[in-house]
C-alpha positions as CSV (number, residue, x, y, z in Angstrom):
1,X,138.6,68.3,90.8
2,X,140.5,66.6,88.0
3,X,138.8,63.7,86.3
4,X,135.3,65.1,85.9
5,X,135.2,64.7,82.1
6,X,137.2,61.7,81.1
7,X,135.2,61.5,77.8
8,X,136.6,64.8,76.6
9,X,138.6,64.3,73.4
10,X,139.5,67.9,72.5
11,X,140.7,70.8,74.6
12,X,138.5,73.6,75.7
13,X,138.6,76.1,78.5
14,X,138.9,74.2,81.7
15,X,139.0,75.2,85.4
16,X,142.1,74.6,87.5
17,X,141.2,74.4,91.2
18,X,144.0,74.9,93.7
19,X,144.2,73.6,97.2
20,X,142.0,70.6,96.6
21,X,143.0,66.9,96.1
22,X,143.6,66.3,92.4
23,X,142.3,63.0,90.9
24,X,143.1,61.3,87.7
25,X,140.4,60.1,85.3
26,X,140.1,56.8,87.2
27,X,139.4,58.7,90.4
28,X,142.8,58.0,92.0
29,X,145.0,60.7,93.6
30,X,147.6,62.1,91.1
31,X,151.0,61.0,92.4
32,X,153.3,63.2,90.4
33,X,155.2,65.5,92.8
34,X,157.9,68.0,91.8
35,X,158.0,67.0,88.1
36,X,157.4,68.7,84.8
37,X,155.2,68.7,81.7
38,X,156.4,67.7,78.2
39,X,154.2,68.1,75.1
40,X,154.5,65.4,72.4
41,X,152.2,66.0,69.5
42,X,148.8,67.1,70.9
43,X,149.4,65.2,74.2
44,X,150.8,66.6,77.4
45,X,152.8,64.3,79.6
46,X,153.0,65.1,83.3
47,X,155.9,63.5,85.1
48,X,156.4,63.4,88.8
49,X,157.6,61.4,91.8
50,X,155.8,59.3,94.3
51,X,157.3,58.4,97.7
52,X,156.1,56.0,100.4
53,X,157.1,56.7,104.0
54,X,159.7,59.2,102.7
55,X,161.4,56.7,100.3
56,X,161.2,56.5,96.5
57,X,158.5,54.4,95.0
58,X,158.1,55.5,91.4
59,X,158.3,58.3,88.8
60,X,154.8,58.4,87.2
61,X,153.5,59.9,84.0
62,X,150.0,61.0,83.3
63,X,148.6,62.2,79.9
64,X,146.1,64.9,79.0
65,X,145.0,67.0,76.0
66,X,143.3,69.8,78.1
67,X,145.7,70.1,81.1
68,X,142.9,69.2,83.5
69,X,141.8,65.6,82.9
70,X,144.8,63.4,83.5
71,X,145.0,59.7,82.8
72,X,147.6,57.5,84.5
73,X,149.9,56.1,81.8
74,X,152.8,54.4,83.5
75,X,155.3,54.2,86.3
76,X,158.4,54.9,84.1
77,X,160.9,54.3,86.8
78,X,160.4,52.4,90.0
79,X,162.3,51.2,93.1
80,X,162.8,47.9,91.3
81,X,164.4,49.5,88.2
82,X,167.9,49.3,89.7
83,X,169.6,48.0,92.8
84,X,170.5,51.5,94.1
85,X,166.8,52.6,93.8
86,X,165.5,49.9,96.2
87,X,166.2,52.2,99.2
88,X,166.6,55.8,97.9
89,X,165.2,59.2,97.4
90,X,164.4,60.4,93.9
91,X,163.2,64.0,93.9
92,X,162.3,66.7,91.4
93,X,162.3,64.4,88.3
94,X,162.4,66.2,84.9
95,X,162.0,64.6,81.5
96,X,163.5,66.2,78.4
97,X,163.7,65.1,74.7
98,X,166.9,64.9,72.7
99,X,166.0,65.4,69.0
100,X,169.4,64.2,67.8
101,X,169.3,60.8,69.6
102,X,165.5,60.6,69.7
103,X,165.7,59.7,73.4
104,X,163.7,60.9,76.3
105,X,166.0,61.6,79.2
106,X,165.0,61.7,82.9
107,X,167.1,63.7,85.4
108,X,166.4,63.7,89.1
109,X,168.0,64.4,92.5
110,X,169.3,61.2,94.0
111,X,170.0,60.4,97.6
112,X,170.1,57.2,99.7
113,X,167.0,56.2,101.7
114,X,168.2,57.6,105.0
115,X,169.8,61.1,104.6
116,X,170.9,63.8,102.1
117,X,174.7,63.2,102.2
118,X,175.2,62.0,98.7
119,X,174.2,65.0,96.7
120,X,173.9,63.3,93.3
121,X,171.9,63.4,90.1
122,X,170.3,60.3,88.6
123,X,169.7,59.7,84.9
124,X,167.4,57.3,83.0
125,X,166.5,57.1,79.3
126,X,163.7,55.8,77.0
127,X,162.8,55.8,73.4
128,X,159.2,56.7,74.2
129,X,157.8,59.4,76.5
130,X,155.8,56.9,78.7
131,X,157.7,53.6,78.3
132,X,159.9,52.0,81.0
133,X,163.0,54.1,81.4
134,X,166.4,52.4,81.6
135,X,168.3,53.5,84.6
136,X,171.8,54.9,83.7
137,X,173.0,55.5,87.3
138,X,173.7,58.4,89.7
139,X,176.7,60.7,90.0
140,X,177.9,64.0,91.1
141,X,178.2,66.3,88.1
142,X,182.0,67.0,87.7
143,X,182.2,65.9,91.3
144,X,180.1,68.9,92.5
145,X,177.3,68.3,95.0
146,X,173.8,68.5,93.5
147,X,170.6,68.5,95.4
148,X,167.4,70.4,94.3
149,X,167.8,70.6,90.5
150,X,166.2,71.2,87.2
151,X,167.2,70.8,83.5
152,X,166.6,73.2,80.7
153,X,167.0,72.9,76.9
154,X,167.7,76.2,75.2
155,X,166.2,77.0,71.8
156,X,169.6,76.2,70.1
157,X,169.5,72.7,71.6
158,X,172.0,73.2,74.3
159,X,171.1,71.4,77.6
160,X,171.8,72.8,81.1
161,X,171.7,71.4,84.6
162,X,170.8,74.0,87.3
163,X,171.3,72.8,90.8
164,X,171.6,73.7,94.5
165,X,175.2,72.9,95.3
166,X,178.0,73.7,97.8
167,X,180.7,76.3,97.2
168,X,181.8,77.7,100.6
169,X,181.1,75.0,103.0
170,X,177.4,74.9,103.5
171,X,175.0,72.5,101.8
172,X,172.9,74.4,99.2
173,X,174.8,77.6,99.9
174,X,175.3,78.4,96.2
175,X,173.7,77.3,92.9
176,X,175.7,75.9,90.1
177,X,175.0,75.7,86.3
178,X,176.4,73.0,84.1
179,X,176.3,72.5,80.4
180,X,175.1,69.0,79.3
181,X,176.8,66.7,76.8
182,X,175.3,66.2,73.4
183,X,173.2,63.2,74.5
184,X,171.8,65.0,77.6
185,X,172.9,62.1,79.7
186,X,175.8,63.8,81.5
187,X,177.5,67.2,81.9
188,X,180.6,68.3,79.9
189,X,181.4,71.6,81.6
190,X,180.9,73.9,84.6
191,X,179.2,77.2,83.5
192,X,179.4,79.1,86.8
193,X,178.1,79.8,90.3
194,X,174.9,81.8,91.0
195,X,173.5,83.4,94.2
196,X,176.6,82.8,96.3
197,X,175.8,82.1,99.9
198,X,172.2,82.9,99.3
199,X,171.0,79.4,100.1
200,X,168.6,79.1,97.3
201,X,167.0,75.8,96.1
202,X,164.1,74.5,93.9
203,X,165.3,76.0,90.6
204,X,163.0,76.4,87.6
205,X,164.0,78.0,84.3
206,X,161.9,79.5,81.5
207,X,162.8,81.5,78.4
208,X,160.6,84.1,76.8
209,X,161.9,85.8,73.7
210,X,165.6,86.5,74.4
211,X,165.3,86.6,78.1
212,X,165.8,83.8,80.6
213,X,164.1,83.7,84.0
214,X,165.5,81.6,86.9
215,X,163.1,81.0,89.8
216,X,164.1,79.6,93.1
217,X,163.0,79.3,96.7
218,X,164.8,79.8,99.9
219,X,166.3,76.7,101.6
220,X,163.8,76.3,104.3
221,X,163.2,72.6,104.5
222,X,159.5,71.7,104.0
223,X,158.3,75.1,105.0
224,X,157.0,77.6,102.4
225,X,159.0,80.7,101.9
226,X,159.5,83.8,99.7
227,X,160.2,82.8,96.1
228,X,162.5,85.0,94.0
229,X,163.7,85.2,90.4
230,X,166.7,86.5,88.4
231,X,167.0,87.2,84.7
232,X,169.7,87.2,82.0
233,X,170.1,87.4,78.3
234,X,172.4,84.4,78.3
235,X,172.4,81.2,80.3
236,X,176.1,81.8,81.0
237,X,175.2,85.1,82.7
238,X,175.6,87.5,84.2
239,X,172.3,87.2,86.1
240,X,170.4,90.1,87.7
241,X,169.9,90.4,91.4
242,X,167.1,88.3,93.0
243,X,163.6,89.9,92.9
244,X,160.7,88.5,95.0
245,X,157.6,87.3,93.4
246,X,154.2,86.3,94.8
247,X,153.7,86.6,98.6
248,X,156.2,85.8,101.3
249,X,155.3,82.1,101.3
250,X,154.8,81.7,97.5
251,X,151.1,81.2,98.4
252,X,152.1,78.3,100.6
253,X,154.0,76.4,97.9
254,X,157.5,75.7,96.5
255,X,158.1,76.0,92.8
256,X,159.2,72.9,90.8
257,X,158.6,73.9,87.2
258,X,157.2,76.4,84.7
259,X,155.1,74.9,82.0
260,X,155.1,76.8,78.7
261,X,151.7,76.4,76.9
262,X,152.0,77.4,73.3
263,X,148.5,77.8,71.8
264,X,147.0,79.0,68.5
265,X,146.3,82.4,70.0
266,X,149.0,83.0,72.6
267,X,151.6,81.5,74.8
268,X,150.9,81.2,78.5
269,X,153.1,80.1,81.4
270,X,152.0,78.0,84.4
271,X,153.7,78.1,87.7
272,X,153.8,74.5,89.0
273,X,154.3,74.2,92.8
274,X,154.1,71.7,95.6
275,X,152.2,72.6,98.8
276,X,153.7,70.5,101.5
277,X,152.3,70.1,105.0
278,X,155.4,70.1,107.3
279,X,153.3,68.4,110.0
280,X,152.3,65.6,107.6
281,X,154.4,65.3,104.4
282,X,152.0,62.8,103.0
283,X,149.4,65.6,102.7
284,X,150.5,67.2,99.5
285,X,148.7,69.5,97.1
286,X,149.4,70.6,93.6
287,X,149.4,74.4,93.1
288,X,149.2,75.7,89.5
289,X,149.0,79.4,88.9
290,X,149.3,81.6,85.7
291,X,152.7,83.3,85.7
292,X,153.0,86.7,84.0
293,X,156.3,87.5,82.3
294,X,156.6,91.1,81.2
295,X,158.9,91.4,78.1
296,X,159.4,95.1,78.2
297,X,160.5,95.3,81.8
298,X,161.9,91.8,82.3
299,X,159.7,91.2,85.3
300,X,157.7,88.3,86.5
301,X,154.6,88.4,88.7
302,X,152.5,85.7,90.4
303,X,149.0,86.1,91.8
304,X,146.8,83.7,93.8
305,X,143.6,82.3,92.2
306,X,141.7,79.6,93.9
307,X,140.2,78.9,90.5
308,X,141.2,80.0,87.0
309,X,140.7,78.8,83.5
310,X,143.0,77.8,80.6
311,X,142.3,76.7,77.1
312,X,145.2,74.3,76.0
313,X,144.4,74.8,72.3
314,X,144.4,78.6,72.2
315,X,146.7,79.0,75.2
316,X,144.4,81.6,76.7
317,X,144.3,82.0,80.5
318,X,141.2,83.5,82.1
319,X,141.3,84.7,85.7
320,X,138.2,84.7,87.9
321,X,135.9,87.8,87.9
322,X,135.9,88.4,91.6
323,X,136.6,91.8,93.1
324,X,139.0,92.5,96.0
325,X,136.6,94.7,98.0
326,X,139.3,95.3,100.7
327,X,141.8,97.0,98.4
328,X,142.4,100.7,99.3
329,X,139.6,100.8,101.9
330,X,139.9,102.3,105.4
331,X,142.0,100.0,107.6
332,X,142.5,100.1,111.4
333,X,144.3,97.9,113.9
334,X,144.6,97.4,117.7
335,X,148.0,99.1,117.5
336,X,150.5,100.1,115.0
337,X,154.3,99.8,115.2
338,X,156.5,102.8,114.3
339,X,157.0,102.9,110.6
340,X,154.1,100.5,110.0
341,X,150.6,101.2,108.7
342,X,147.3,99.4,108.8
343,X,146.8,100.3,105.2
344,X,149.8,98.1,104.2
345,X,147.6,95.1,104.6
346,X,145.2,96.0,101.8
347,X,147.4,97.9,99.4
348,X,147.9,94.9,97.0
349,X,151.6,94.9,97.8
350,X,152.8,91.6,99.3
351,X,156.1,93.1,100.4
352,X,154.7,95.6,102.8
353,X,153.1,94.7,106.1
354,X,151.4,96.0,109.2
355,X,152.8,95.1,112.6
356,X,151.4,95.7,116.0
357,X,153.3,97.9,118.5
358,X,154.0,94.9,120.8
359,X,154.0,91.2,120.8
360,X,150.8,91.1,122.9
361,X,148.2,88.5,121.8
362,X,145.5,88.4,120.7
363,X,145.6,91.3,118.3
364,X,143.3,92.5,115.4
365,X,143.3,94.3,112.1
366,X,140.1,95.5,110.4
367,X,138.8,96.9,107.2
368,X,135.8,99.1,106.6
369,X,134.3,98.7,103.1
370,X,132.2,101.8,103.5
371,X,129.1,99.8,102.6
372,X,128.1,96.2,102.9
373,X,129.9,93.9,100.4
374,X,129.5,90.2,99.7
375,X,132.6,88.2,100.4
376,X,133.1,84.6,99.1
377,X,136.9,84.2,99.7
378,X,139.4,85.6,102.2
379,X,143.1,85.2,101.4
380,X,145.6,86.0,104.1
381,X,149.4,86.4,103.7
382,X,150.9,85.8,107.1
383,X,154.2,86.8,108.5
384,X,156.9,84.1,108.5
385,X,160.4,84.2,109.9
386,X,162.9,81.9,108.2
387,X,164.0,79.3,110.8
388,X,161.1,80.0,113.2
389,X,158.1,79.6,111.0
390,X,154.7,79.8,112.8
391,X,151.1,79.3,111.9
392,X,148.4,81.6,113.1
393,X,145.3,80.6,115.0
394,X,142.7,83.3,114.1
395,X,139.1,84.3,113.8
396,X,137.3,86.2,111.1
397,X,134.8,88.6,112.6
398,X,132.1,90.4,110.6
399,X,129.8,93.3,111.4
400,X,127.5,95.8,109.8
401,X,127.6,98.4,112.6
402,X,131.1,98.0,113.9
403,X,129.8,97.0,117.3
404,X,128.1,93.7,117.0
405,X,130.2,90.9,115.4
406,X,129.7,87.4,114.2
407,X,132.6,85.0,114.3
408,X,134.1,82.4,111.9
409,X,136.4,80.4,114.0
410,X,139.8,79.4,112.4
411,X,141.7,78.7,115.6
412,X,142.1,75.1,114.4
413,X,144.4,76.4,111.5
414,X,147.8,74.7,111.1
415,X,148.7,76.1,107.7
416,X,151.9,78.1,107.4
417,X,152.3,81.3,105.4
418,X,149.0,81.6,103.5
419,X,145.4,80.7,104.1
420,X,142.4,80.7,101.9
421,X,138.9,80.7,103.5
422,X,135.8,80.0,101.4
423,X,133.1,82.1,103.0
424,X,129.8,83.7,102.1
425,X,128.5,86.7,103.9
426,X,127.6,90.3,103.3
427,X,128.9,92.9,105.7
428,X,130.6,96.3,106.0
429,X,133.3,95.5,108.5
430,X,135.7,92.5,108.5
431,X,138.2,91.9,111.3
432,X,141.0,89.5,111.4
433,X,141.5,88.6,115.1
434,X,144.9,86.9,115.6
435,X,144.5,84.8,118.7
436,X,148.0,83.2,118.7
437,X,150.9,81.9,116.6
438,X,152.4,78.5,117.1
439,X,156.1,78.3,116.3
440,X,157.3,74.9,115.1
441,X,160.7,75.0,116.9
442,X,159.7,76.9,120.1
443,X,156.9,76.3,122.6
444,X,156.7,80.0,123.2
445,X,155.4,82.7,120.8
446,X,157.7,85.6,120.5
447,X,156.1,86.8,117.2
448,X,154.8,90.3,117.0
449,X,151.3,90.1,115.3
450,X,152.0,90.9,111.7
451,X,150.0,90.7,108.4
452,X,151.4,91.2,104.9
453,X,148.2,91.2,102.9
454,X,144.5,90.4,103.3
455,X,142.4,90.1,100.2
456,X,138.6,89.9,100.5
457,X,137.1,88.7,97.3
458,X,133.5,88.6,96.1
459,X,131.1,89.5,93.2
460,X,130.9,93.1,92.1
461,X,127.2,93.2,93.0
462,X,126.4,92.5,96.7
463,X,123.8,90.1,98.0
464,X,121.3,91.2,100.6
465,X,122.9,92.2,103.9
466,X,123.0,89.3,106.3
């Protein structure tokens, strides 16, 4: 967890651990949701929002030199900073720096404390990155609705606001891009609409070379969903068609920013996401993953790592050395729907899937390694249906003879979209037994048992069989 080495004064390769509770150097939970990272000198400033009972409490900032050990610095904006913040929602705060005015400018999505009818942005400013920010007010940019948003400063100094807006009658039906004014405290022009009627939200922009990448999620409330990105050679467009990245639930997260880490050896990019628990929104996890941007093809790819390493000085990212022993091995299932294949589950393609031939539960899918392999982590990408999301109750069954099985019971699972199980066994056969699916908006289960991908990770050399 974060905070293990508060005495560290210079960066080195550190381990980022996903899915756990992240603590600051004082041992307190890091309360910085949906924010961004800004580097000033050799110090990284991590901004994010903290809510209490669904209402805004503060925008906090933490500092670090190694991207792992974070020290709480200040609550730069609080519910006491202005009258209209006393009962409000401040979401997805982003802090940028204006070199001309020497001001740090905070942008955020603003709503009242009870609903999402206002559709505004809020702006605050400060002369220091971690001082108290002066609240400048909230407004609709050029009278357009603005909800999930981000801000982006181009290499020529031009600032942009990218936001989920309304074009054709539905909230968040289309994204809008605005050009900021010179002080970055307002907008001066409307650039254009993007992804018309696609209902995309949670925008994040990064530039590599001469190519811009715009990442978004579907508008699915607090439920995880398939992330997608588009590219362009100009912020004014045109943008490419949306292309999915990661797995169908963005590994159980929603993107909020992409951190660019420029080191002495290389530049790396970090996908920063929020993992919300729709059943308990106070149960939040930070998900950081290395993002690969391919210059030659203009593509982006995201892979799940429970743990991975980064050196903030050199910028070098090091993934774990685990092997996916399931990949390409013989797969079978209780039944197979027409046009489907059991091998789709272990082909390393998150966009393919196996489906059973009926919606009868329970159902199983199995892989045969061909010889006993040691497995320490099982990652499952589950089927989700936008609007009727369900979580799976399942069992992991292991065997060396294909007849006698031992069981790891996960029927208590309530996680949507993506699960990671820490295990340690050596076996030849592993079966995912899907006992049931629980749909959040329906007491019945009409799902057909479906899996997108199952990865079974472990060391290259197996332990003794047991």
